[in-house]
C-alpha positions, 0 to 999 in steps of 0.5 A: 801582830802576826798572831793577831792577824792569824787569829783574825783569819781563823775567826773569819774562816769560822764565823763566815763563809769568806774563804780563808786558808786553814787545815782541812778536817781539823781545827786550826791550832790557834782556834782557841786563841782566835776567840779574842777576834770574834767581836772584831769579825762580828763588827765587820759582819754587822757593818756589812749587813747595815751598809747593804740595808742602807744601799737598798733603802737608797734605791727606794725599796721600803724599809721592811724589804731592805731589812729582810734582804739585808738580813738574808744576805747576812745569813748567806755571809755567815752560813746561818751558823748561829741561826742553825744553833738557835733552831737546834737548841729550840728543838732539843730543849723543847722536844726532848724528855731527858738530857740524852734525848735533848742532845740527840735531837740537837744533833739531828740536822732536820728542822723541827716545829720548835726550831722553825717557830723560834727562827720565825720569831727571831727573824721577825723581831730583827726585821722589825727592829732593823726597819725601825732604825734611821739611816744614821743609827742603822749601821752603828746599831748593827755593829754594836749588836753583832760585836757584843753578841759574839764578844760574850761567847768566849766567856760563856765557853770558858765557864760552861762544862761540856754537855757531851765529849764529842761535839764541836765545842768539846773538839774546839776547846775552851779559851782561857780567862785572858782570851775571854777578857780580851774579847769582852774588852774589844767588844766594849770598846767597839760598842762605845765607838758605835753608840753613845756611852749610855746606849752602849752600857744598856746594850752591854747589860742586855748582852750579859743578861742574855748570856747569863740566862742562856748559860743557866738554861743550858746547865738546867736542860743538858748540863752545859755547853755545845756549839749549838748553845753558843750559837743560840746565845749569840742569836738571843743577844743579837736580837735583844740588843737590836730590840733595845736600840729600836726601843730607845731610838724609836 
C-alpha cells in the first residue's frame, strides 16, 4: 500500500500543480512505476472540473460561461501541462520542414500560429461538449474523459521510441508492460463505474483510436515520442471522448 500511495503522490505532483514533496531537479525514483496511477489522478481532475461546473451552473450562470470558467480552472489545476504539449506538437508538425526542424520548433517555448489555432479548436470543442451535458451526466462524463485520456499514456510511452535522447520523455523513462496494463485496467474500471457499459465501451474505443493515430503520426513526423507528443495525445483523446458523450447524450 505504501508503494501505491507513493505512486499516487508522484502522479499528483507531475500531473497537477498541487504541492507534493519530491526531489528537487530530478525525477522521483518511482516516476515510471507511478504511471499506473495516472488514470486515478485523471479521474480526480475530471471530477474537480465537473463539480466546479455544476456549482457555477447552480449560481445561475449560463452553461457556456460555467463550462468556460471550469475548463479554465482545470488548466490552472494542471498547469496546462497537456495543452502546452498539444500546442508544441501542432507548431512542430505543422511548421517544420524536416525532423530536426520539427523537434527544434517543439522545444521553442513561443506559441506559433498552428499552436494557437489548435488550442482554440480544442477549447471550443470541449467547451461546447461540456456545456451540452446535463447536470446528471456532466461530472461522470468528465471523470471518464480525463481518466481514459491519461490511462492510455503509459502504453503509448511503452511502445514508442524516443524522438530525441535528451527530452522530458527520455529522461523520465518508459514504463514496463505490467505498469501500462495496470493503468489501462484502472482506467477501464473507472470508466465503467462512471458510464454505462455501452458508453464506456465507445469511449474506450475512441481513446484507443486517438492514441493509435497520434502514435502513428508521431512516428511519421519525428520518429517517435516526446513529452509533448504524449501531452497532445491526452488532449486529443480527452476532447474526442467529450464530443462522443455530448453526441450520445444530446
